[in-house]
C-alpha positions as CSV (number, residue, x, y, z in Angstrom):
1,M,15.3,-5.7,2.9
2,E,14.3,-6.6,-0.6
3,R,13.5,-3.7,-2.9
4,P,10.2,-4.2,-4.7
5,K,10.4,-5.4,-8.3
6,I,9.1,-3.1,-11.0
7,P,6.0,-4.8,-12.6
8,E,6.5,-5.9,-16.2
9,N,3.6,-3.7,-17.2
10,E,4.9,-0.6,-15.4
11,P,4.5,1.8,-18.3
12,E,0.9,0.8,-18.8
13,R,0.2,0.7,-15.1
14,L,1.5,4.3,-14.7
15,L,-0.4,5.6,-17.6
16,E,-3.6,4.1,-16.1
17,L,-2.8,5.6,-12.7
18,Y,-2.2,9.1,-14.2
19,R,-5.3,8.8,-16.3
20,Y,-7.4,8.9,-13.1
21,K,-5.8,12.2,-12.0
22,V,-6.2,11.2,-8.3
23,L,-2.6,11.6,-7.1
24,D,-2.0,14.6,-4.8
25,T,-5.8,15.3,-4.6
26,E,-7.5,16.5,-1.4
27,K,-8.9,14.2,1.2
28,E,-12.4,12.8,0.4
29,K,-14.8,11.6,3.0
30,D,-15.9,8.5,1.1
31,F,-12.3,7.2,0.9
32,D,-11.6,8.2,4.6
33,D,-14.8,6.3,5.6
34,L,-13.6,3.2,3.7
35,V,-10.3,3.0,5.5
36,E,-12.0,3.6,8.9
37,L,-14.4,0.8,8.1
38,A,-11.7,-1.6,7.0
39,A,-9.7,-0.9,10.2
40,M,-12.8,-1.5,12.3
41,I,-13.8,-4.8,10.5
42,C,-10.2,-6.1,10.5
43,K,-9.5,-4.9,14.0
44,T,-6.3,-3.1,12.9
45,P,-5.0,0.3,13.9
46,I,-3.7,1.1,10.4
47,S,-5.6,1.0,7.1
48,T,-4.8,2.8,3.8
49,I,-5.8,3.2,0.3
50,T,-2.4,3.5,-1.4
51,L,-1.4,4.4,-4.9
52,I,2.0,3.5,-6.2
53,D,3.6,6.2,-8.3
54,T,7.0,6.1,-10.0
55,N,9.1,6.7,-6.9
56,R,6.6,6.8,-4.0
57,Q,3.5,5.3,-2.4
58,W,0.9,7.9,-1.8
59,F,-2.1,7.5,0.6
60,K,-5.4,8.6,-0.9
61,A,-6.8,7.8,2.5
62,Q,-5.2,6.4,5.7
63,T,-5.9,5.9,9.4
64,G,-3.3,5.1,12.0
65,L,-0.3,6.7,10.1
66,G,1.0,10.2,9.8
67,G,1.9,11.8,6.5
68,K,0.8,11.3,2.9
69,G,3.1,8.4,1.9
70,N,6.7,7.5,1.6
71,N,9.4,6.2,-0.7
72,R,8.4,3.3,-3.0
73,D,11.6,1.4,-2.1
74,I,10.3,0.7,1.5
75,S,6.7,0.3,0.5
76,F,4.9,-3.0,1.3
77,C,2.4,-2.1,-1.4
78,A,5.0,-1.8,-4.1
79,H,5.6,-5.5,-3.5
80,A,1.9,-6.3,-3.5
81,I,1.2,-4.8,-6.9
82,N,3.3,-7.6,-8.4
83,Q,0.9,-10.4,-7.5
84,D,-2.8,-11.0,-8.2
85,E,-3.7,-12.8,-5.0
86,I,-4.1,-11.2,-1.6
87,M,-0.7,-10.6,0.1
88,I,-0.6,-11.6,3.7
89,V,2.6,-11.2,5.8
90,E,2.1,-12.9,9.1
91,N,5.3,-11.6,10.6
92,A,7.2,-8.8,8.9
93,K,10.1,-9.2,11.4
94,T,10.9,-12.6,10.0
95,D,10.0,-12.1,6.3
96,P,13.2,-11.5,4.4
97,R,11.5,-8.9,2.2
98,F,10.7,-6.7,5.2
99,A,12.8,-7.7,8.3
100,D,15.0,-4.7,8.2
101,N,12.5,-2.3,6.6
102,P,12.4,1.1,8.4
103,L,8.6,0.7,8.8
104,V,9.1,-2.6,10.7
105,I,12.1,-1.8,12.9
106,G,10.9,1.8,13.5
107,D,7.6,3.6,13.6
108,P,4.9,2.4,13.0
109,H,6.5,-1.0,13.8
110,I,4.5,-3.0,11.3
111,H,4.2,-6.6,12.2
112,F,1.3,-8.1,10.2
113,L,-0.3,-6.9,7.0
114,R,-2.9,-7.9,4.5
115,R,-3.4,-6.2,1.2
116,C,-5.4,-6.6,-2.0
117,S,-4.8,-4.9,-5.3
118,A,-6.8,-2.1,-6.7
119,C,-7.1,-3.2,-10.3
120,V,-8.6,-0.8,-12.7
121,T,-8.4,-3.0,-15.8
122,A,-7.4,-6.6,-16.3
123,R,-4.1,-7.1,-14.7
124,I,-3.2,-3.5,-14.1
125,S,-2.8,-2.8,-10.4
126,V,-2.5,0.9,-9.6
127,G,-2.4,0.6,-5.9
128,N,-3.7,-1.3,-2.8
129,S,-5.9,-1.4,0.1
130,L,-3.9,-2.3,3.1
131,R,-4.7,-3.3,6.7
132,N,-2.0,-4.0,9.2
133,R,-1.2,-4.0,12.8
134,S,1.9,-3.3,14.8
């Protein structure tokens, strides 16, 4: 498993993320509705709105997963914030970045994923919207 690279603009990215004061906030129906809609449209059991903090990924909203996030080192989204284009992983089991990732070899057994960055200003990605299926 490849650990995600830290973006070159990490200090600016984190400042922007913290400026929004959204980390560790309560659930909000609008965000919950968005992930439900994304899961329905994409026909996937898992959908998240994920924010990448210093050492973790945190789910502002999610469907199909338990918990509020996990370690940044195993985060698919921590890889995704390093690119501008939509990240698609057709088979996580054969992708060298993720083949032995605990989220692939164990619950929730992620197989396919698609993500797009949540950019708040030009070239600063604070998180992702993720749809995947196991």
